[in-house]
Every structure is written in C-alpha cells, then in structure tokens.
N, C-alpha and C positions, 0 to 999 in steps of 0.2 A: 269279604277279603279286599276288594278294590279300595274301600275306605281307609284301610290301614296305610296305604301309600300316601294318602293325603294328610295323615295325622303325624307324619314324621316331623320332628323339630329340626330347625337349622341350628347347627352347632355354633357356639360362640367363636371358635377360631376361624370358621368360615366367614362370619360377619366381619371380623377384624381384618381379614385378608381383603375382602371385598371393599371395605371402607378405605383401606390403604391404597388400593388400585384406583378408586374414584378420586381420591385426593391427589395422587400423583399425576393423573391425567389432566387435572385442572391447573397444574403448575405452569406458570408462564415460561416461555422459551427464553433462556439467557441471551442477552445481546452481545455482539462482538465488542471488543474494547474500542473506545473512542478517544479522540484528542481534540482540544480546542483548535479551531481553524480561523482563518480570517473572516469567513462569513458564517460561522457556526460550527457545530461539531463535525468531525470527520471520522469515518468508520474504518477500522482496520479490515483489510481483505486478507484472509488466510486460506491456505490450501485446505480443502475439506469443507465442512459445514460452516456457513455464514448466516447469522441471524441479526435482525434489527427490527424492533417494533412488531414482533410476531410474523415477520416475513423471513423465509429462509430459502437458501439455494446452496448448491454445492459448486465449489470452484476448483478446477484442475489447473494448477499453475504450470505444469509441463505443456499442456495443450492450449492454455489460455482460453478455456471453455467454462461456461456456466451451465448448470443443468438442475432440473428438479427430478425427484424420483419418478420413474416411468417415462421420462422424456429423453430424447436423443442428445440434447444439448446444443449449444450455439456458441460461436466465438464472441468475445467481448466486442461491442461496437466501437468504432473509432472515436465516437463522440465522448466516450468515457475514459478519463485518464486515471489509470491505476499504477502509473510508473513508480510512485513513491510508496505504494502499498496501502494508501488511504483513499477514501472517496467520500463525497458528500451524500447526505440522505437522498437527494433526488437521483444521483448516479446509482445508488444502491437500488432504488425502486426501478430504475431503467434496466439494471442487470437482472432483477427478479422478473420483470416483464419479458425480457429477452429469453430467459430460461423457460418461462411459462408458455411462450408462443412457439417454442421449438416443437418439432413433430414428436408424437408419441411413438413408443416402441410398438411394433406390430408383430404378431406371432403368425407365422405361415403354417 
C-alpha cells in the first residue's frame, strides 16, 4: 500500500503552473524612469516603490522617509537633494543604504 503513494504521477497542469512561477520569480525588477543629466542619468523618485539596478526601497513623500520591508524607516539625509524629484545613481544607493541601516521592527 505505501508504494502506491510513490507511484502517483504529477499532472501536466501542475508542471505548467510550477514552470510559470519559476520564470516569474527570475524576472528582473523594472527600474524607475530616468532622464539624462549633466553628469549621467538621473533617477525619478516616486511615492511608493523605487527600484534601480535591482535595488529597491519604499519612499513616503508625506514623511520624507525611505524604508525597506521589515524596517522602521529613516528620513532622507541632508546630503541627498531630491527637491526636483530626481537623483543620481550614487544618491539612490545612499538612500537604499539609509533604509537598510534603519532599525528592524521588533515584536514585543
């Protein structure tokens, strides 16, 4: 009787669903819109999810905070100028690092 459990065949629809999930998970994250700047590309900063070169963080424009999932968030550093809604790739990495270094949520 136990061998009957091991003789079950995996149905074709299950394989198709599994293959679709694997291919979707491997898809690269879309980048934010960019524009040409004086010293290279500038990345648009939008309310919500921001991604560039597979680095992502969330921006809250009302609080002027950046955060990652599971983190408390941090204010945008004074060294990063986002007054016109765009930033350089190095400023983007600075914001991502700021969000990553913020404290994690703790459950009491």
